[in-house]
Residue, then its C-alpha position, 0 to 999 in steps of 0.5 A: m729151614t727156610v734161607k732167605t736171600e737178599a734178592a729173588r734172583d740170588t741162588l743158594t748152591y748146595s756148598r753155600m747152603r751146607g756153609m750157612v747150616a754149619i755157621l748156625i750149628a756152631f753159633m747154637k752150640q757155642r750159645r749153648m755152653g757156660l762161659n767157664d767152659f767156653i773160656q776153657k775152650i778158646a784158652n786152648n785155641s792157639y789162633a784166638c789165644k794170640h789176640p791181644e783182646v784175648q790175652s788181655i781178658l784171659k790173661i793166659s800165661p802157660p801152663q796155668e789155667p786161664e783166669l774164670m768168673n772166681a778170679n780167687p774161689s774160696p775154698p769149700p765152708s768148713p763146718s764153722q763157716q756153712i751157709n745157714l739162711g735161717p728157718s726156711s728148711n723143709p725137712h718133708a720134701k724129698p724127690s720120691d714126691f715127684h714122678f720126674l717125666k721129661v728132661i727139658g733143659k740141661g746146664s753145667f751143673g744138672k738138668v731141668l725137669l718136667a715133674r709131677h708132684k705126686a700128692e698134688e698132681v700139679f706140674y713144676a720145673v724142677k732144676v736138680l744140681q750136682k753138689k760135687a760139680i757146683l763144688k769143683k768149679k766153687e760155684e757155691k756162691h753163686i747158687m746160693s745168689e740164686r736161691n736168694v733172688l728167687l726168695k725175692n721175687v714177690k711174683h712179679p709177672f715176668l720172673v719165673g717163681l720158686h715154690f720150695s727148694f730142698q737138698t739130698a746129701d749129693k744133690l740140689y732141687f729147685v721146684l720153680d714154675y713149669i713155663n712150656g711156651g719155649e725159649l726165645f732163642y728157640h723161636l727166634q731159631r725158627e723164625r730168623c728174627f721178629l717184625e718190630p711190634r712183636a720185638r718191642f713188646y718182649a723188650a717192655e716185658i723184659a725190662s720191666a723185669l730188669g727194672y724189678l730186680h734193679s729195685l731190689n738192688i740186684v743186677y742180672r748180668d746174664l740176660k740172653p735169649e736162652n734165659i728168656l722163657l715164654d708162658s703158655q699165653g706167650h707172655i715173658v718169663l725170666t729165669d736162672f738167676g746163677l749170675c745175679k749180684e746182689n746189694i748193688e745200690h744205685n751207683g754200685t759197682t761190681s767187677t766180677f768177669c761173668g756173662t756170655p761171650e756174645y753179650l759181654a758189655p765193653e765194661v765187662l771185658h775191659k775188667q772195669p767196674y760195672d753197675r746195673t747199666v750192663d742190664w741195659w746194654c744186655l736188652g740192647a743186644v737182645l733187642y737188636e738180635m730179635l730184629y737181626g737174627l744175630p747179636p750185635f758184633y757177632s763173629r764166630n772168632t771169638a777174638e774178633m767179636y770181643d774186639n768188634i764189641l771194644n771197638k767197633p761202631l754200631q752198624l744198623k740196616p735201614n730197615i727198622t724205625n727211627s725210634a728203634r734205632h735211637v733205642l739200639e744206640g741208647l742201649l748199645q753205647k759203649d760209654r756206660t755212663k752215656r748208655l740209656g738207663a745211666k741216670d735213671d734206670f728203668m724209668e729211662i727205658k720207660n719213657h723213651v719214644f719206641f715204648s711209646l705205644i706200650n701201656w705199662e700199667d696194662l703190660i704189667n697186669k698182662k691185659i696186652t695180648p701177647p703177639f705170639n700165642p704158643n698154643v700148647s695143649g696143657p702141661s704135657d705139650l712138649r712141642h717148644f722144647d728142644p728135642e736135644f733135652t726131650e729125647e735125653p732119657v731121664p736119669n734113675s738117680i735124680g728120684r732118688s737119695p744115695d744110701s747114708l751107709l755108702l756115702t763118699a767123703s766128697v759127698k759128705e762135704a757137699a751136704e754140709a756145704f749147703l746147709g740152709f738151702s731148702y725153703a718152704p713157703p709160709t704154711d698159709s700160703f698153701l691154702 
């Protein structure tokens, strides 16, 4: 790791360097956690819980659990309430159709694996989720929402594509585009920050993807560098639609408390109704992080970070252009009604002077050469995946179904809760 000092004559002592490494490790571990798990953790921290902003957000009153994303979670659907999304079932797909090769990602409910389809000899990223874990946290609605959003993606160039989905009695399987240029977070870790032209290119492709989702009345809500991948050429691919909110019209709002701590917009922390401008706040936070190396308002102390987001003025160092300063001030406007994008959504971002160098038609057609090429040699090149994932053994249970005669009651309940999940594209799309 290269540690840069503000002046060449400054010398880092060994203890100071160890301290900086500890901060970075803590930051990365925190970023890997889901918001639910993270809130559970800080709820058990007596210092953090004393802060009035944290108390307001969590509504902690011992011995109750802290309030999580679903304030009034619904019970698992009964047979009369089972989810049925129409004639999209693919009864032929099964885990044994794949060779599961490597773990390339992990989440709260399962893993993402590199897999090769045995018959097609095509590589996919297969997201394998445990039904019991989803039901335990009452998250089945978010999983089905993710599937719905994937189905609505009519091959937008900067959104990950779903090829098909299927389920066994105990697991859900998303068969997705395999993207191996690495997470934006991984590249930021290695390079600390990006030069402005590179940051502008990524921000433009991200904005294009968000604008497309908004045109479908979908609010993304969880933009962060971990959910932004680079493809083999270096273009952006947005992934993980589990927190998307559907059916949000132009002036529509929602109020669910969800997201990732570093990127929560002030209106979300205030538990006020919010709209699609929450995504433009997150775009500003990601652009800031690309230019400066850390998210805006960041603090290791979560209570302090929340207080910063709500009350601290945005501070910008002078090492960026005026247009970059102006777009950051617009996107990171605490009042959502005054935020860049509040009046005309994506068109406001598109027409901002910061993006004046972007030819948007060329961008959407991938005619602009990316500023960074991951230089991957092929599907088996995993150099841009975190060894934390790739060194983990592939679980034997991933590629097999449970014996139907040995199904427990909880597995049977899980099997019934996701009727209609399976999806296969129309047969002519295989031609």
